[in-house]
N, C-alpha and C positions, 0 to 999 in steps of 0.2 A: 641381637643385641638391643638394649633401649638406653637412649640418652637423656638424662634428667637433670632438669635445674628448679630450686626451690626458692620462691621469694615470699609473697604472699599468695601465690598459687603456682601452679605444676605445669611444667612443659613435658611432655612425652614425643620424642623423636624417633619413630620407628626405623631403624636402618638396618633390619634384618636382610632385605633385597640387598643392600649394599654390601654387607658383610659376606653373604653367600657368594656375591661376585669375585670378592676379594679372595676367598678360600679357594673357589674354583680356578682362577687365574693364577694363584700360588701354586696349585697343583701343578698346573702348565708348566711353569717355571721349573719346578723339581723334577719333572719328568722329562724334560726336553731334551731329546737326543742332539748331538751336536751335528748339525746338517743346516743348509738353509733353506727356509721357507717363506711364505706368504704372510706378511705381518699385516694385512689391510685391516681384518677382522679384529686382530689385537689392538690396532691404534684406534678402532672405532671405540673398543672398551675402554680404553684410557680416556678417549674424550669425553664418553659419558661419565666417567669417575669425576674428572674435572669440574663437570657442570654440576654433579651433586655435590661434591665438596664446597662448591661456592654457594650454592643455594642452602645448604646447611649452616655454614659459618652466618650468611647474611639474616638467617632465621633466628639464631641464637643472639646475633650483635643486635637486632632490631629489637628483641625481647627485653635484654638487660642494659637500659640506657638509665639504669640509676647506681645510686652509691651504695656499693655492695661491701665496703671495708670493714663494715661492724657484724657482717652474718656469717658465721664460721660454716654452717650447713650449707648454705648458698655457695659459699667459696670452694668448699671441698666438692660440691657437685659439679661446678663450673671447670674445677682443676681436671675432674675425672673425663669431663667432656673434651677438653683441650688435648688430654693423652691420648684419647681416642682418635681424635683428629691428626694429630701427630703420628700416630701408628699407621693411620691410612694412608698418610702422604708418604711414608717411607715405602708402603708397598707399591705406591703408585710410581715411585722412583725405579723400585725395581723393575717393574713393568716396563717403564720406559727404556730401560738400560738393555732389555734382553735384544732389539733392533739392532743394536750397535756389538753386539758380540762378535768376536772372530769366529769364523767358521771352520771347526776342527777337520783336519783330512784324516784322521785316525779312525779305523772302524771300531763299532761298538758290539758289545754282546747283547742282542735282542733277548728280550725275556717273554714268555709264553707264547710265542710264535712257531715253535717247532723248527725256527731255520738257526743254523749256527753260522755267526759271523766271527771271523778271525780276528785275533788282537794285532798289536803291532808286529808280534814277533812269531806269528803262525802263519801258515801258507797251506792253503788246500791243495792236495795233490789233484792234477788235472788227467784227463783221458783225452789222447789225440782221435783223430777220425778212425783210425784202424784200431781203437781199442787199446792202446798202448799208453804207458806213463813214462817212458824213459826220459824224452825231453823235458817233459813237466818238471821231474826230479830234480835235473840238473839244472833248469832255469831257478829253483826254489834254492839250491845250493849257491847259487851265484849272487841271488837278491839278499839270502841271509847273510852271507859272509861280507857282502858290501853293508849291511847293518852292523855287523860285529866290529867292522874294523876301528871307527873312532872310538869305541869303548876300550877295545883292545888297545890302541896307542896311547889314550889317555890314562889307563891303568899303568901301562909300561913305564910313562914318563913320573907318573906321581909316585908310585909305590916303589920304584927301583931307587927313589931319592933317600926313603925312609929306611927299607929293607933290601938289600941287593941280592936277587934270586936269579936262577938260570933264565936265558932269553926265552921270553913268551909266557913265563909261568904266571904272574901278575896279570897279564893282559887276556890270557885264555881264561883265568878264573872269574875275570871280571866281565867277560863278554856275555850277551844275553844268549840265553839258550833258546835256538830255533826249532820250532815244532813242526813237521810235516804231518797235517792232518788227514788222515785216510778217510773220506765218505762215503765214497762207492762200495756197492756189495763186492766188486772184484775189480783189481789192478793186475794189468799183465805187463811184464817185463823181458825183454831179449837180451839187455845187457845186465851185467853185475852193476849192483846200486852200492854207491859209497854213503858211508855215515861219518860225516867229519867230527872234529871236537866241537863240544856244545850243540850238537844236533841230536833231536829226538825224532821217534815216529809214533804216532799214536791214532787212536780213533776216538770218536765221542763215545762208544758204547763198547762193551766186550764183544769182541770178534765179530764186529758188525762189517770189518772187511777182509776179504782173502787177497793177498799179495802172491800171485804165481810167477814163478821164475822157470825160464825155459833154458837159460845158458847158450841160446844160438845167435847172439847179436855180434856186432862189430867190436864192442867194449868189454870182454870177458877176461876176467881174472881168474886163473886157474891155481887150485892148489898143487903145486908140483915140487915142492920142498918135503925132502925126507926128514921132517920133524915129527915124530913119532911114526908117522907113515907119509908116503906120498898119496893121495887118492887122485891127483891129476882131474880132480873133478871141477866143473865150473862152480864159481862162488855166486850165492845168490845175493846176500848184504854184507859188502866189505866194511867192516869197521874200522876206519882210519887209525893210524898210529899218529904222529907228531908229523906235520906236514907244513911246508912253506906255501902260502896262498897269496898270488900276485891279485889284488883288486885294483878298481880304478884309481884308488886314492893312495896306494903302497902296498907294500909286502907286510903280512905278518905270519908270524911263526905260530901256528895253532896247536896247542897240544891235546891228547886225547882224555879231555876232561867230561864227566856227567853225560857220555852217550847212553841213550835209552830207547828201548824199543817195548811198546806195551799195547795189549789189548787188540791185536790182529792175529789173523791167522796166515802164516806162512806155509806156502805148499810149493815142495820141490819137485818138478819136472825134468825127465831127461838126465838123470844121474847128476843133478846139482845139489851142492852143499848148501843148506840154509843159510848159514852164519860163519862168518869167519873173522876172528878178534886178531887185530894185527899189532904185534908187540906188548905194548904195557899201558891198556886201558886203566884210567884212574876213576873208580866207582862205577864201571859201567852196570847198567840194570837192565835185565830184561823180566817182563813181569806179565802175569795174565794173558799169556800167548799160547796159541796152540801151533804145532810145529809137524806138517804131515810130511811123511818122508819115504812112502811106499815105492814111489819111483824115484827117490834120492839117492845120494851118496852114503857110504857105508859111516861117517862122521856127522852127527846132526850140529853141533857147535863145536868148531875147532878153534884153538889159541895157538898161535905160533908166530913166526918171524914175518917179517915185511915180505909181500908177494909182489911180483913185477916191480922190483925196486926202480930198474933203469929203464923201463918202458912202461911206465904207468899211464894207463889212457884217459886221463882225467886232468883237469887245469889245476893241478897241484903237485908239489915234488916231494915225495916223502923222504923224510930225514932219518937216518939211520944212527946219528951221532949221539953217544950216551942212552940210546935204547938198550933195554934188555927185555927178554921174554918172560916178562912175569906181570900178572895181574895183582892190582892192589884193590882190596876191598870191593870185589863184585857181588852182585846179586842176582840170583837166579830164584823168582818167586812164582808160584802158583802156576806151575808149566804143565801142558800135555804134551808129550812128545810120541809120536807114531814113527816107528821105526820101518827098516826095509823088509822085515818079515823073512829073512832068510838067514842062514848058517855061515854066511860068509865072513872071512878073517881078514883083518882086524876090523873090528868095529864097536862103537860106542857112542852112546846119546851125546856125550861131552867130553872133550879131551882139553883138559886145563892145568896149569900150573900157577899159583899164586898163593898171596896172603891175605887171611881173612875172607876166605871164599864162603860164602853163604849160599847153600843150595836148600830152599824151603817149598814144601809141598809140590814134588814132583811125580807126575803120573806118567808111567811107562808102558808103553805097548808095542810090541812086534819088534823089541830090542833083545839081543842075547846079553849084551854090556850095557849097563847104566853109566854114569857118571865115572870116567878114569882121570884121578889126579895124580900126575907123576912128578910133582914138585911143590914145594912149600911148606905152610905152616899155618896153625889155628885155622883149620878147614872144617867146616859146620856141614852136615847134612841134617835136616831137622824133618822128618817126613818124606818117605820115598815109598811109593806103592809100584810093584810090578806084575803086570799080567800076562800068563803063559797059557797057551791054548790053541784052538785052531783057528786059520786064517778064514776071510770071508768065502773062499771057495773049498774050505774043509782040510786044508794041508795041516800038517804039524810040521813048523819048519824048522825046528829043531828039538833034541830031547830035554827034559828037566833040568837034567844034570849039567847042561852048558849054558845055564842061566847065570849071570853075577849081576848082584843088584849094585853094587860098586866095587872098583878097585882103586887104593889108595897107596902110595908108597911113602916111607919117610926115612929120614936120616937118624943117627945116634942124637943128635942135637934137637931133633924136632919131635921125637916118638912122644907120644901120649899129649902133643899138644891139640890133636885133632878131637872131632866129638861126633857121634853119630848116634841118632835115635828115631823111633818110630819108622823103622823101616819093616814093611810088609812084605808077604809073600813067601818067607821060609827059603831064599835062595842063597846061595854063597854070597859071602861078604867079605871080601879081601883086604886086609891092612896087613902091609907086608914090608919088611927091609928093601929099600931101594937097589935094583939090580939083583935082587934075590931069584930064585926060581918059583914058578907057580907050582902050585901042588897037585894041579888036576887040569885037564882040559875044559875052559870056559870062558864064554864071553870073547874077549881080544885073544886071548892066548891059546896056544895048543900045550898040551903037558910038556913042562921042563924049560919053556922059554923064559928069560929073564924078563923082569917088570922093568918099565922104561926109567 
């Protein structure tokens, strides 16, 4: 940058160094994270700028002590100089101001460092000295629900004045989604882990964390209700229905909205059922996951009534009021599910009932029975591949004729509302009237049994 004034001779003031300093300090401002720092060096730079401004103004002031009112070229050059000085002074004010900025307590996302820093509504799952994460999970839920409460309460008060809905609806919809971040290669759990309304589990990259469930802790929920079948299996992840939560600020009724599990591997040990969906999740989503169940229960993802309704082992009260066992708009996307590799019945990769169910890109291995949807309408399976062959130890766990890619039942008023495409493997595909008899032995059923 050159500053120039012309009268009968020319002034050239080289301010390149000054401009570079301003640019460098502006970059500091724009990329400055929100935390406390030592401003000694910055204050020194500001002092140097003040001195250079003073010298520059004195130089120009001494040089132009004559009448310039009739010289338009000179006036234009001087005006340009004055605008440059004003701009530099504005930058100086910005630099002076940063020392007085309030220090933010919110974490930020660092860039190009390889380190993930959680945001306000994210919590990194911890591991205790014994290698387990049960305690950390419960602490995250408690902190997350404390954060949700004020949003929940404000939305209930505000929006119910505009449009009255069932208790908890507005508050749950307007509460922040709390994300449980899995960073470690492995997490171990003795207890059932619950996933409340507006909570998610995720990993920064696909399949970077394995969640191992052993089902041998003191806070275990078991699938002991004969809904479809009672497996009596310990549950790994219990996706909560509607619950009453007591926070330090008050009680909130949290509905099961937007619960999500993504990009992790879930491994079931000791006969554990990986996932149980309680009552009526709204827009539940599981995507990009691998579910390993060679040691697990005979159902991979089961949807059913409340479990442990009167002896819930967690800090919440399950609410059965107004509930029905019916999913609304769930999505099961890009999943690999490896089953028990046996011919025991009844078994199914998924047991579901609901509306607008989307199963997209499902890879099955070791399952005789793929998804079993025994109620609902507008159900879609778009992409399903199923492998049949020897196990790792050379066993043939069932005959080919026993493999069923999917079983879906319908009523007279829901027939043909469903859609199935891209089903690979050339196995049985059963789309049959509800409570009709199965035509052969396969998957969940023996010959002649009634559909659910």
